[in-house]
PAZAPA-4460 file (N, C-alpha, C; in steps of 0.05 Angstrom, whole numbers, plus 32768, in hexadecimal, padded with zeros to 4 digits):
% residues 273
    n_x    n_y    n_z   ca_x   ca_y   ca_z    c_x    c_y    c_z   seq   type   mol
   879B   76FF   884E   87AD   7713   8844   87A4   772E   884F     1      M     A
   87B7   773C   885D   87B0   7756   8869   87AF   776C   8854     2      E     A
   879C   777E   8857   8798   7795   8845   87A7   77AD   8850     3      E     A
   87B9   77B9   883F   87C9   77D0   8848   87B9   77EA   8844     4      R     A
   87BC   77FB   8859   87AE   7815   8858   87C2   782B   8851     5      V     A
   87BD   783A   883C   87CF   7850   8833   87CB   7867   8846     6      D     A
   87E0   786D   8856   87DE   7882   886A   87E6   789D   885F     7      E     A
   87EE   78A0   8845   87F7   78B9   883A   87DF   78CC   8838     8      T     A
   87E3   78E4   8842   87CE   78F9   8842   87CF   7907   8827     9      V     A
   87B9   7906   8818   87B8   7913   87FE   87B4   7931   8800    10      S     A
   87C2   7940   87EE   87C0   795D   87EE   87A5   7965   87E3    11      E     A
   8799   797A   87EE   877F   7984   87E2   8784   798D   87C6    12      P     A
   876F   7990   87B6   8772   7999   879A   8780   79B5   8799    13      P     A
   878E   79BA   8783   879D   79D3   8781   878C   79EC   8785    14      L     A
   8774   79EC   877A   8763   7A04   877B   874F   7A03   8792    15      Y     A
   8755   79F2   87A5   8744   79F0   87BD   874F   7A04   87D3    16      S     A
   873D   7A10   87E2   8745   7A23   87F7   8755   7A14   880C    17      W     A
   8752   79FA   880E   8760   79EB   8822   877E   79E7   881A    18      K     A
   8784   79EC   8801   87A0   79EA   87F9   87AF   7A02   8803    19      N     A
   87C5   79FE   8812   87D3   7A14   881E   87E0   7A27   880A    20      R     A
   87E8   7A1D   87F3   87F3   7A2E   87DF   87DE   7A40   87D3    21      W     A
   87C6   7A36   87D0   87B0   7A46   87C6   87AA   7A5D   87DA    22      M     A
   87A9   7A56   87F4   87A3   7A6A   8808   87B9   7A80   8809    23      R     A
   87D2   7A77   8807   87E8   7A8A   8808   87E7   7A9D   87F1    24      T     A
   87E2   7A92   87D9   87E1   7AA3   87C1   87CB   7AB8   87C2    25      S     A
   87B3   7AAF   87CB   879C   7AC1   87CC   87A0   7AD7   87E1    26      V     A
   87AA   7ACF   87F8   87AF   7AE2   880E   87C5   7AF6   8806    27      L     A
   87D9   7AED   87F8   87EF   7AFF   87EF   87E4   7B13   87DA    28      S     A
   87D3   7B09   87C8   87C7   7B1B   87B4   87B5   7B30   87C1    29      L     A
   87A6   7B28   87D5   8795   7B3B   87E3   87A6   7B50   87F1    30      V     A
   87BB   7B47   87FE   87CD   7B5A   880C   87DA   7B6E   87F9    31      A     A
   87E3   7B64   87E2   87F0   7B76   87CF   87DB   7B8A   87C3    32      M     A
   87C3   7B81   87BF   87AE   7B92   87B4   87A7   7BA9   87C8    33      T     A
   87A5   7BA1   87E1   879F   7BB6   87F5   87B6   7BCA   87F8    34      V     A
   87CE   7BBF   87F7   87E6   7BD1   87F9   87E7   7BE4   87E1    35      A     A
   87E1   7BD9   87C9   87E1   7BEA   87B1   87CC   7C00   87B2    36      S     A
   87B4   7BF9   87BC   879F   7C0D   87BE   87A6   7C23   87D2    37      L     A
   87B2   7C1B   87E8   87BA   7C2F   87FC   87D0   7C41   87F1    38      L     A
   87E3   7C36   87E3   87F9   7C46   87D7   87EE   7C58   87C1    39      I     A
   87DE   7C4C   87AE   87D6   7C5B   8797   87C0   7C6F   879C    40      G     A
   87AF   7C6A   87AF   8798   7C7C   87B4   879A   7C8C   87CE    41      F     A
   87AD   7C86   87DF   87AF   7C95   87F8   87CA   7CA2   87FB    42      V     A
   87DF   7C92   87FB   87FA   7C9D   8801   8804   7CAF   87EB    43      W     A
   8805   7CA5   87D1   8810   7CB5   87BB   87FF   7CCE   87B6    44      L     A
   87E5   7CCD   87B5   87D6   7CE6   87B1   87DA   7CFA   87C7    45      P     A
   87DE   7CF1   87E0   87E1   7D04   87F6   87FC   7D12   87F5    46      S     A
   880F   7D08   87E5   8829   7D15   87E2   8827   7D2D   87D0    47      E     A
   8811   7D30   87C1   880E   7D47   87AF   8802   7D5E   87C0    48      H     A
   880D   7D76   87BB   8804   7D8D   87CA   87E7   7D95   87C5    49      G     A
   87DC   7D8E   87AE   87C1   7D96   87A7   87AD   7D80   87AD    50      D     A
   87B5   7D6B   87BC   87A3   7D54   87C1   878F   7D5C   87D6    51      F     A
   8776   7D54   87D1   8761   7D56   87E4   874F   7D3D   87E2    52      S     A
   874A   7D31   87F8   873A   7D18   87F8   871D   7D1F   87F2    53      A     A
   8713   7D15   87DB   86F7   7D1A   87D3   86E8   7D01   87CF    54      E     A
   86F0   7CEC   87DD   86E2   7CD3   87DB   86F1   7CBF   87CA    55      G     A
   86EA   7CA5   87CD   86F8   7C90   87BF   86F5   7C92   87A1    56      I     A
   86DD   7C9A   8797   86D9   7C9B   877B   86EA   7CB1   876E    57      W     A
   86EC   7CC8   877C   86FD   7CDE   8772   871B   7CD4   8771    58      A     A
   8723   7CC5   8785   873E   7CBB   8786   8744   7CA8   876F    59      S     A
   8730   7C97   8769   8734   7C84   8753   8736   7C92   8739    60      I     A
   8725   7CA7   8735   8725   7CB6   871C   873F   7CC5   8719    61      C     A
   8749   7CD0   8730   8762   7CDE   872F   8779   7CCC   8727    62      R     A
   877A   7CB4   8733   878F   7CA1   872C   878D   7C98   870F    63      A     A
   8775   7C97   8705   8771   7C8D   86E9   8776   7CA3   86D5    64      A     A
   8779   7CBC   86DE   877E   7CD3   86CC   8765   7CDF   86C0    65      G     A
   874E   7CD9   86CC   8735   7CE5   86C2   8734   7D03   86C9    66      V     A
   872C   7D14   86B6   872A   7D31   86BC   8718   7D36   86D4    67      P     A
   871F   7D4A   86E4   870E   7D52   86FA   86F4   7D5E   86F1    68      K     A
   86F5   7D6C   86DA   86DD   7D79   86CF   86DD   7D74   86B1    69      R     A
   86C5   7D6E   86A7   86C1   7D6C   868A   86B4   7D85   867F    70      W     A
   86B7   7D8A   8665   86AA   7DA0   8659   86BA   7DBA   865B    71      G     A
   86AD   7DD1   8657   86BB   7DEB   8656   86CA   7DF1   8670    72      P     A
   86E0   7DFF   866D   86F0   7E07   8685   86E0   7E1B   8695    73      V     A
   86DD   7E16   86AF   86CE   7E29   86BF   86E1   7E3E   86CB    74      D     A
   86D6   7E4F   86DC   86E6   7E65   86E7   86FD   7E5B   86F9    75      Q     A
   86F7   7E45   8707   870C   7E3A   8719   8724   7E30   8709    76      V     A
   871E   7E22   86F3   8734   7E17   86E2   8742   7E2E   86D5    77      A     A
   8733   7E43   86CC   8740   7E59   86BF   8753   7E68   86D1    78      A     A
   874B   7E69   86EB   875C   7E78   86FE   8777   7E6A   8703    79      A     A
   8778   7E4F   86FE   8791   7E40   8702   87A1   7E3E   86E8    80      S     A
   8798   7E4A   86D2   87A6   7E48   86B9   87C0   7E58   86BB    81      R     A
   87D5   7E4E   86AE   87EE   7E5C   86AF   87F1   7E70   8698    82      T     A
   87EC   7E68   8680   87ED   7E7A   8669   87DC   7E6E   8653    83      T     A
   87D0   7E7F   8643   87C0   7E76   862C   87CF   7E79   8612    84      A     A
   87E7   7E83   8613   87F7   7E89   85FB   8805   7E6F   85F2    85      V     A
   8801   7E69   85D9   880F   7E52   85CC   8825   7E5E   85BB    86      V     A
   883E   7E59   85C2   8854   7E64   85B4   8859   7E55   8599    87      L     A
   8860   7E64   8585   8868   7E58   856C   887E   7E69   855F    88      N     A
   888D   7E5D   854D   88A5   7E69   8542   889F   7E83   8533    89      R     A
   8887   7E86   8528   8880   7E9E   851A   8881   7EB7   852C    90      S     A
   887C   7EB3   8546   887C   7EC9   8559   8898   7ED3   855D    91      M     A
   88AC   7EC3   8557   88C8   7ECA   855C   88D5   7ED8   8544    92      A     A
   88C6   7EDB   852E   88D0   7EE8   8517   88D1   7F06   851B    93      E     A
   88E6   7F13   8512   88E9   7F30   8514   88D6   7F3D   8501    94      H     A
   88C9   7F53   850B   88B5   7F61   84FB   88C2   7F72   84E5    95      G     A
   88B1   7F7B   84D3   88B9   7F8C   84BD   88C1   7FA8   84C8    96      S     A
   88CE   7FB7   84B6   88D5   7FD3   84BE   88BC   7FE3   84C5    97      D     A
   88A6   7FDE   84B7   888E   7FEC   84BD   8884   7FE5   84D9    98      Q     A
   8885   7FCB   84E0   887C   7FC3   84FA   888E   7FCF   8510    99      A     A
   88A8   7FD1   850B   88BA   7FDD   851E   88B3   7FFB   8522   100      V     A
   88AE   8009   850C   88A6   8025   850E   888C   8029   851D   101      G     A
   8878   8019   8517   885F   801B   8525   8862   8014   8542   102      L     A
   8873   8000   8547   8877   7FF8   8563   8885   800D   8573   103      G     A
   8897   801D   8566   88A4   8032   8575   8890   8047   857F   104      A     A
   887B   804C   856F   8866   805E   8577   8856   8053   858F   105      T     A
   8850   803A   858D   8841   802D   85A3   8852   802D   85BD   106      V     A
   886C   8029   85BA   887E   8027   85D1   8882   8041   85E0   107      A     A
   8879   8057   85D4   887B   8071   85E3   886E   806F   85FE   108      L     A
   8859   805F   8600   884B   805B   861A   885C   804C   862E   109      Q     A
   8870   803E   8624   8880   802C   8635   8899   803A   8641   110      C     A
   88A0   8051   8636   88BA   805D   863D   88BD   8065   865A   111      T     A
   88A7   806C   8667   88A9   8075   8683   88B3   805F   8695   112      I     A
   88AE   8046   868F   88B8   8030   869F   88D0   8021   8692   113      C     A
   88CE   801E   8678   88E2   800D   866B   88F8   801C   865C   114      H     A
   88F8   8037   865E   890D   8046   8652   8907   804E   8635   115      G     A
   8914   8063   862C   890F   806E   8611   8917   8059   85FC   116      V     A
   892D   804B   8601   8937   8037   85ED   8935   801B   85F8   117      R     A
   8922   8017   860A   891E   7FFC   8615   8931   7FF4   862B   118      G     A
   8942   8007   8634   8954   8002   864A   894E   8015   8661   119      L     A
   894D   800B   8679   8945   801C   868F   8957   8017   86A7   120      T     A
   8959   802C   86B8   8968   8029   86D1   8955   8023   86E8   121      S     A
   893B   8020   86E2   8928   8019   86F7   8927   7FFB   86FA   122      S     A
   8914   7FF1   870A   8912   7FD4   870E   8900   7FC7   86FA   123      D     A
   88F7   7FD6   86E6   88E7   7FCA   86D0   88FA   7FBB   86BD   124      A     A
   88F0   7FA7   86AF   8902   7F97   869E   890B   7FA7   8685   125      P     A
   8923   7FA2   867C   892C   7FAD   8663   891F   7F9E   864C   126      N     A
   8916   7FAC   8638   8908   7FA0   8622   8918   7FA1   8608   127      L     A
   892D   7FB1   8607   893D   7FB4   85EF   894A   7F99   85E7   128      A     A
   8945   7F90   85CE   8950   7F77   85C5   8942   7F5F   85CF   129      G     A
   892C   7F62   85DD   891E   7F4A   85E7   8911   7F3B   85D0   130      Q     A
   8910   7F21   85D3   8905   7F10   85BE   88E7   7F18   85BA   131      Y     A
   88DE   7F1A   85A1   88C3   7F24   859C   88AD   7F12   85A8   132      P     A
   88B2   7EF7   85A7   889D   7EE6   85B1   889A   7EE9   85D0   133      E     A
   88AF   7EF1   85DD   88AE   7EF5   85FA   889C   7F0D   8600   134      V     A
   889F   7F23   85F2   888F   7F3A   85F6   8872   7F35   85EF   135      I     A
   886D   7F27   85D9   8852   7F20   85D1   8844   7F0F   85E6   136      I     A
   8852   7EFA   85F0   8846   7EE8   8604   8840   7EF7   861E   137      K     A
   8853   7F07   8627   884F   7F15   8641   8838   7F29   863F   138      Q     A
   8837   7F38   8629   8821   7F4B   8626   8806   7F3C   8625   139      L     A
   8805   7F26   8618   87EC   7F16   8616   87E5   7F0B   8632   140      D     A
   87F9   7F02   8641   87F4   7EF8   865C   87EA   7F0E   866E   141      D     A
   87F6   7F26   866C   87EC   7F3D   867B   87CF   7F43   8674   142      Y     A
   87C9   7F43   865A   87AE   7F4A   8651   8799   7F36   865C   143      R     A
   87A0   7F1D   865D   878D   7F08   8666   878D   7F05   8685   144      R     A
   87A1   7F12   8692   87A2   7F0F   86AF   87B2   7EF7   86B8   145      G     A
   87C0   7EEA   86A6   87D0   7ED3   86AE   87EB   7EDB   86BB   146      D     A
   87F3   7EF4   86B5   8809   7F00   86C4   87FE   7F1A   86D0   147      R     A
   8803   7F1D   86EA   87F5   7F32   86F9   8806   7F4B   86FC   148      V     A
   87FC   7F61   86F1   8807   7F7C   86F6   87F1   7F90   86EC   149      N     A
   87E7   7FA0   86FE   87D1   7FB1   86F7   87D8   7FC5   86E1   150      S     A
   87F0   7FD0   86E2   87F8   7FE4   86CD   87FB   7FD6   86B2   151      V     A
   8809   7FBF   86B2   880D   7FB2   8699   87F4   7FA6   868D   152      M     A
   87E2   7F9D   869E   87C9   7F92   8694   87B8   7FA7   8686   153      R     A
   87B7   7FBF   8693   87A8   7FD5   8687   87B4   7FDD   866C   154      A     A
   87CE   7FDE   866B   87DC   7FE5   8652   87D7   7FD0   863D   155      Y     A
   87DB   7FB6   8644   87D8   7FA1   8630   87BC   7F9F   8625   156      A     A
   87A8   7FA4   8636   878C   7FA2   862D   8785   7FB8   8619   157      Q     A
   8795   7FCD   8619   8790   7FE3   8606   879E   7FDF   85EB   158      G     A
   87AC   7FC9   85E7   87BB   7FC4   85CE   87AB   7FB0   85BD   159      L     A
   87AD   7FB4   85A3   87A2   7FA1   8590   87B7   7F8B   858B   160      T     A
   87AF   7F74   8581   87C3   7F5F   857B   87D9   7F6A   8568   161      P     A
   87D2   7F7B   8555   87E6   7F86   8543   87F9   7F98   8551   162      T     A
   87F0   7FA8   8564   8801   7FBA   8573   8814   7FAA   8585   163      Q     A
   880A   7F93   8590   881B   7F82   85A0   8833   7F78   858F   164      V     A
   882D   7F6F   8578   8843   7F65   8566   8856   7F7B   855D   165      H     A
   884A   7F93   8559   885B   7FAA   8550   886E   7FB2   8567   166      D     A
   8864   7FB5   857F   8876   7FBD   8595   888A   7FA8   859B   167      V     A
   8883   7F8E   8597   8897   7F79   859B   88AC   7F7B   8585   168      A     A
   88A4   7F81   856D   88B8   7F85   8557   88CB   7F9C   855D   169      A     A
   88C0   7FB2   8568   88D1   7FC9   856E   88E6   7FC3   8583   170      Y     A
   88DD   7FB7   8599   88F1   7FB1   85AE   8905   7F9C   85A5   171      Y     A
   88FD   7F88   8595   890F   7F74   858B   8924   7F81   8579   172      A     A
   891D   7F97   856C   892F   7FA4   8559   8945   7FB4   8568   173      Y     A
   893F   7FBD   8580   8953   7FCE   858F   896A   7FBD   8598   174      L     A
   8982   7FC9   859A   899A   7FBA   85A4   8997   7FB4   85C1   175      P     A
   899B   7F9B   85C8   8998   7F92   85E4   89B1   7F98   85F4   176      R     A
   89AD   7F99   860E   89C3   7F9C   8621   89D1   7F81   8623   177      A     A
   89EB   7F81   8624   89FB   7F69   8626   8A0D   7F6C   863E   178      V     A
   8A0E   7F57   864E   8A20   7F58   8666   8A3D   7F57   865E   179      N     A
   8A4E   7F64   866E   8A6B   7F62   8668   8A75   7F46   866E   180      P     A
   8A8C   7F40   8662   8A98   7F26   8667   8AA1   7F24   8684   181      A     A
   8AA0   7F0C   868F   8AA9   7F08   86AA   8AC7   7F0B   86AB   182      L     A
   8AD1   7F17   86C0   8AEE   7F1D   86C1   8AFB   7F0B   86D6   183      E     A
   8B16   7F09   86D3   8B26   7EFB   86E7   8B20   7EDE   86E9   184      G     A
   8B17   7ED1   86D3   8B12   7EB5   86D4   8AF9   7EAD   86E3   185      G     A
   8AE9   7EC1   86EA   8AD0   7EBB   86F8   8ABD   7EAC   86E6   186      T     A
   8AB1   7E98   86F1   8A9E   7E87   86E1   8A81   7E8E   86E7   187      A     A
   8A70   7E8A   86D4   8A54   7E8E   86D9   8A4A   7E7A   86EE   188      A     A
   8A35   7E80   86FD   8A2B   7E6D   8711   8A25   7E52   8704   189      P     A
   8A29   7E3D   8714   8A24   7E22   870A   8A08   7E1E   86FF   190      K     A
   89F4   7E2B   870C   89D9   7E27   8702   89D5   7E34   86E7   191      L     A
   89E4   7E48   86E0   89E3   7E54   86C6   89EF   7E41   86B1   192      V     A
   8A05   7E35   86B8   8A14   7E25   86A4   8A08   7E09   86A1   193      Q     A
   8A04   7DFB   86B7   89FC   7DDE   86B4   89E3   7DD8   86C5   194      V     A
   89D9   7DEA   86D5   89C2   7DE4   86E5   89C9   7DD2   86FC   195      G     A
   89B5   7DC3   8705   89B9   7DB0   871B   89A6   7D98   8716   196      D     A
   89B1   7D83   8709   89A1   7D6C   8701   8994   7D5E   8719   197      A     A
   89A2   7D5E   8730   8998   7D50   8747   897F   7D5E   8752   198      M     A
   897C   7D77   874C   8963   7D86   8755   8951   7D8C   873E   199      R     A
   8957   7D80   8727   8946   7D84   870F   8945   7DA1   8706   200      N     A
   895C   7DAF   8707   895E   7DCA   86FF   896F   7DCB   86E5   201      I     A
   8962   7DD4   86D0   8971   7DD7   86B7   8983   7DF0   86B8   202      A     A
   8997   7DF0   86A8   89A9   7E08   86A7   899A   7E1F   869C   203      S     A
   899F   7E37   86A7   8992   7E4F   869D   899A   7E54   8680   204      C     A
   89B3   7E4E   8679   89BD   7E53   865E   89AF   7E42   8649   205      A     A
   89A3   7E2C   8651   8996   7E1A   863D   897C   7E26   8633   206      S     A
   8971   7E39   8642   8958   7E46   8639   895B   7E63   8633   207      C     A
   896B   7E71   8644   896D   7E8E   8642   8985   7E99   8633   208      H     A
   8992   7E88   8624   89A9   7E90   8614   89C3   7E8A   8621   209      G     A
   89D7   7E87   8611   89F2   7E7E   861B   89F8   7E64   860E   210      G     A
   89E5   7E51   860F   89E8   7E38   8601   89D2   7E34   85ED   211      R     A
   89BA   7E3C   85F5   89A3   7E3A   85E3   898E   7E4E   85EC   212      A     A
   897B   7E52   85DA   8965   7E64   85E2   894B   7E55   85DC   213      N     A
   893B   7E53   85F1   8921   7E45   85EE   890C   7E59   85E6   214      K     A
   88FB   7E51   85D4   88E6   7E63   85CA   88D5   7E6D   85E2   215      L     A
   88D3   7E87   85E5   88C4   7E93   85FB   88D3   7E99   8614   216      G     A
   88ED   7E90   8615   88FE   7E96   862C   890B   7EB2   8628   217      A     A
   8909   7EC4   863B   8912   7EDF   8637   8931   7EE2   8638   218      P     A
   893B   7EF7   862B   8956   7EFF   862E   895A   7F0C   8649   219      W     A
   896D   7F02   8659   8970   7F0B   8675   8988   7F1D   867A   220      L     A
   899B   7F1E   8668   89B3   7F2E   866E   89AC   7F4B   8673   221      E     A
   89B9   7F56   8688   89B7   7F72   8690   899B   7F7A   8699   222      A     A
   898A   7F66   86A0   8970   7F6D   86AC   8975   7F78   86C8   223      M     A
   8964   7F8B   86D1   8967   7F95   86EC   8967   7F7F   8701   224      P     A
   8979   7F80   8714   897B   7F6B   8728   8962   7F68   8738   225      K     A
   8956   7F7E   8741   893E   7F7D   8751   8927   7F70   8742   226      E     A
   8926   7F75   8728   8911   7F69   8718   8915   7F4B   8717   227      Y     A
   892E   7F42   8712   8933   7F25   8711   892D   7F18   872C   228      L     A
   8935   7F24   8742   892F   7F19   875C   8911   7F17   8761   229      L     A
   8903   7F2C   8759   88E6   7F2C   875D   88D8   7F16   874D   230      A     A
   88E1   7F11   8734   88D5   7EFD   8723   88DB   7EE1   872C   231      Q     A
   88F4   7EDC   8734   88FC   7EC2   873F   88EC   7EBB   8758   232      L     A
   88E9   7ECF   8769   88D9   7ECB   8782   88BC   7EC6   877C   233      T     A
   88B1   7ED5   8768   8895   7ED1   8761   8890   7EB6   8755   234      A     A
   88A3   7EAC   8745   88A1   7E91   873A   88A2   7E7C   8750   235      F     A
   88B5   7E80   8763   88B9   7E6D   8778   88A0   7E6B   878A   236      A     A
   8893   7E81   878F   887B   7E81   87A1   8861   7E7A   8792   237      T     A
   8863   7E7B   8777   884B   7E77   8767   883B   7E90   8762   238      G     A
   8844   7EA7   876C   8836   7EC0   8767   8836   7EC7   8749   239      A     A
   884C   7EBF   873B   884C   7EC0   871E   884A   7EA4   8713   240      R     A
   8838   7E9F   8701   8833   7E84   86F8   882C   7E83   86DA   241      H     A
   8837   7E95   86CB   8831   7E95   86AE   8847   7E87   869E   242      N     A
   8857   7E76   86AC   886B   7E66   869E   885E   7E4D   8694   243      D     A
   8862   7E46   867B   8856   7E2E   866F   8860   7E15   867E   244      S     A
   884E   7E04   8686   8855   7DEB   8693   8864   7DEE   86AD   245      H     A
   8863   7E06   86B9   8870   7E0A   86D3   888E   7E08   86D2   246      G     A
   889B   7E0D   86BB   88B7   7E09   86B9   88C7   7E1B   86CC   247      Q     A
   88C1   7E34   86CD   88CF   7E47   86DF   88C8   7E42   86FC   248      M     A
   88AF   7E3C   8701   88A8   7E37   871D   88B6   7E1E   8728   249      R     A
   88B7   7E0A   8719   88C5   7DF1   8721   88E2   7DF6   8727   250      N     A
   88EE   7E08   8718   890B   7E0E   871C   890E   7E21   8733   251      M     A
   88FF   7E37   8734   8903   7E4C   8748   88FE   7E42   8764   252      A     A
   88EA   7E30   8768   88E4   7E28   8783   88FA   7E16   878F   253      R     A
   890C   7E0C   877E   8922   7DFB   8788   893B   7E0B   878E   254      R     A
   893B   7E25   8788   8952   7E35   878D   8953   7E3F   87AA   255      L     A
   896B   7E40   87B4   896F   7E4D   87CF   896F   7E6B   87CB   256      T     A
   896C   7E7A   87E0   896D   7E97   87DE   8988   7EA1   87D4   257      S     A
   899E   7E93   87DC   89B8   7E9B   87D2   89BB   7E96   87B4   258      A     A
   89B0   7E80   87AA   89B1   7E7A   878E   89A0   7E8E   877E   259      E     A
   898A   7E96   8788   8979   7EAA   877B   8988   7EC5   8779   260      T     A
   8996   7ECC   878F   89A6   7EE4   878F   89BD   7EE3   877B   261      E     A
   89CA   7ECC   877A   89E1   7EC9   8767   89D8   7ECB   874A   262      D     A
   89C1   7EBE   8744   89B8   7EBF   8728   89B0   7EDB   8720   263      L     A
   89A2   7EE9   8732   899A   7F04   872B   89B2   7F17   8728   264      A     A
   89C5   7F13   8739   89DE   7F23   8738   89ED   7F1E   871E   265      T     A
   89EF   7F04   8716   89FD   7EFD   86FE   89F0   7F09   86E5   266      F     A
   89D6   7F07   86E2   89C9   7F11   86CA   89C6   7F2F   86CA   267      Y     A
   89C6   7F3C   86E1   89C2   7F59   86E3   89DB   7F69   86E0   268      A     A
   89F3   7F5C   86DF   8A0C   7F6B   86DE   8A0D   7F7D   86C5   269      R     A
   8A16   7F95   86C8   8A16   7FA8   86B1   8A33   7FB3   86AE   270      R     A
   8A39   7FBC   8697   8A54   7FC9   8693   8A57   7FE1   86A5   271      P     A
   8A6E   7FE4   86B0   8A73   7FFC   86C0   8A77   8014   86AE   272      T     A
   8A6A   802A   86B6   8A6B   8042   86A5   8A7E   8057   86B0   273      E     A
***
């Protein structure tokens, strides 16, 4: 009786390297791991403007969200700070009559640039009717050097915290300038009304009045046009950086020169005399 030989080739064990499915899976995993490392630690970090290659360990820490420095903030970190002011609703409360009166005395130093009643024909900002927390924040930023202006820093450093609140109460008490209504069916610029979602630009009216007012956002109506142009340009270039979380810088750098001009013209329009 003849003995039959089974000629069927048996497959290697599933977890054996000789198994082709095992080899394919391992090689695919290695390829995906290498691709992920290249994307996560090389390509994506290099897309950030502040990226600098400091070694593989620094890249791993950066990707994991580990702080670059532990402990007290050093001079380098302090220089990159935007503002140290933490806004709260109490700063927006209108001051007492006594605070307004004391603030009027303090504001005598401000009249040469900002006008006798907080309105000026120069390129300095109008302060009449400005929200109190805006004036408090800006004076504190000037004092700390987070907003740069040699004249304003010297002035702010000479004020006590009480005087800062008093002068803010005085200017908030004064009647603010209001732009005339648009005539002939003219509409406000689109960026003022609805912004531009495709470029991540919020509407100006959602922060600066018209639809809502965000705590710390200044009143802009009837501001001098040259002042508005200068501030939008400073935000766009980063020369001014005391906006919390970079809100104004992120918006201003996306504007075209024509849009910047249109916005400044819209907010600066004044009643004809």
